C-alpha positions in Angstrom: 120.6 125.6 92.2 120.9 122.6 94.5 121.1 118.8 92.9 117.8 116.9 94.1 119.3 113.7 96.0 117.3 110.8 95.1 115.1 109.6 98.2 113.7 106.1 99.1 110.2 106.2 98.9 107.6 103.4 100.6 104.1 103.5 99.2 101.6 102.0 101.2 98.2 101.7 99.7 96.2 98.4 99.1 94.1 99.4 96.3 96.3 98.4 93.7 95.5 100.5 90.7 96.2 103.7 92.6 99.5 102.1 94.1 100.5 101.4 90.2 99.5 104.7 89.0 101.3 106.7 91.7 104.4 104.7 91.5 104.2 105.2 87.4 103.8 109.3 88.3 106.8 109.1 90.7 109.2 107.4 88.5 108.0 109.1 85.4 108.5 112.6 87.4 111.3 111.9 90.0 114.6 110.3 90.2 113.4 108.4 93.7 113.4 104.5 94.4 109.9 103.4 95.1 108.9 100.7 97.0 105.1 99.5 96.8 103.2 97.6 99.8 100.2 96.7 100.3 100.1 96.5 103.6 101.2 98.6 106.4 102.6 95.5 108.7 105.0 94.6 105.3 106.0 98.0 105.5 107.1 98.2 109.2 109.2 95.0 108.4 110.9 96.8 105.8 111.9 100.2 108.1 115.6 98.7 108.5 115.8 100.1 104.9 115.3 103.5 106.3 113.0 105.1 103.8 113.2 108.9 103.5 109.7 109.0 103.2 106.4 106.9 103.4 102.9 107.5 101.4 100.7 106.1 103.4 96.9 105.5 103.1 95.0 106.3 105.8 92.3 103.7 105.1 93.5 100.5 104.3 91.2 98.1 104.3 93.3 94.9 104.4 91.8 91.3 104.1 93.3 90.5 107.3 90.9 91.2 110.1 93.6 91.7 112.2 95.4 94.4 109.7 96.3 98.0 111.3 94.5 101.3 109.8 97.0 104.0 108.5 96.9 106.0 111.9 97.9 102.7 113.8 100.8 102.7 111.2 101.7 106.1 111.0 101.9 105.9 115.2 104.3 102.7 114.7 106.5 104.1 112.0 107.0 107.5 114.3 107.6 104.8 117.1 110.0 103.3 115.2 112.0 106.3 113.7 110.4 109.7 114.4 112.8 111.3 111.4 110.8 109.3 108.4 108.8 112.0 107.0 104.9 110.4 106.5 102.5 111.6 104.1 99.2 111.0 104.4 96.9 110.1 101.3 93.3 109.8 102.1 89.9 110.0 100.7 88.3 111.9 103.3 88.1 115.6 103.0 87.6 116.3 106.9 90.0 118.7 108.2 89.2 116.6 111.7 91.2 113.4 110.0 94.0 115.8 108.8 94.8 117.1 112.1 94.7 114.3 114.0 97.2 112.4 111.3 99.6 115.7 111.4 99.5 116.1 115.3 100.5 112.1 115.3 103.5 113.1 112.9 102.4 112.9 109.7 104.5 115.7 107.5 100.8 116.5 105.3 98.1 115.2 104.5 96.9 114.8 100.4 93.5 114.2 99.4 93.1 111.7 96.7 91.8 114.0 93.9 93.3 114.8 90.3 96.0 116.9 92.0 96.9 114.6 94.4 100.4 113.2 92.9 101.4 116.7 92.1 100.7 117.5 95.5 103.1 114.5 97.1 105.9 115.7 94.2 105.8 118.9 95.8 105.8 118.0 99.3 108.9 115.4 98.6 110.9 118.0 96.9 110.4 120.3 99.4 111.9 117.9 102.4 115.2 118.0 103.5 
């Protein structure tokens, strides 16, 4: 059995409770380093830290009217470094939206439901 290597994971979620719950779950279930961001722009500024995975909220409702949404941030991440794995996290249960994010480079599209955090851990565990 191969030893699991700790990954650096950026979580981009503007809902503070959701972000903290996901951070707690990942910290409890894995040995990965977790870094939280409430805006996509803050995440982009820190990409030089070379995260292995970005968990990105599809609907970023920042109070900043010029803030980018999750799809725009996904495109920027992939433009800057196409090798960063991005997992989209969304409350939208829409096949078209999921497909659009995958076409733009997301690894997976996870619906915010009771199994979302476990699905994210399974996806991360399956990444190289």
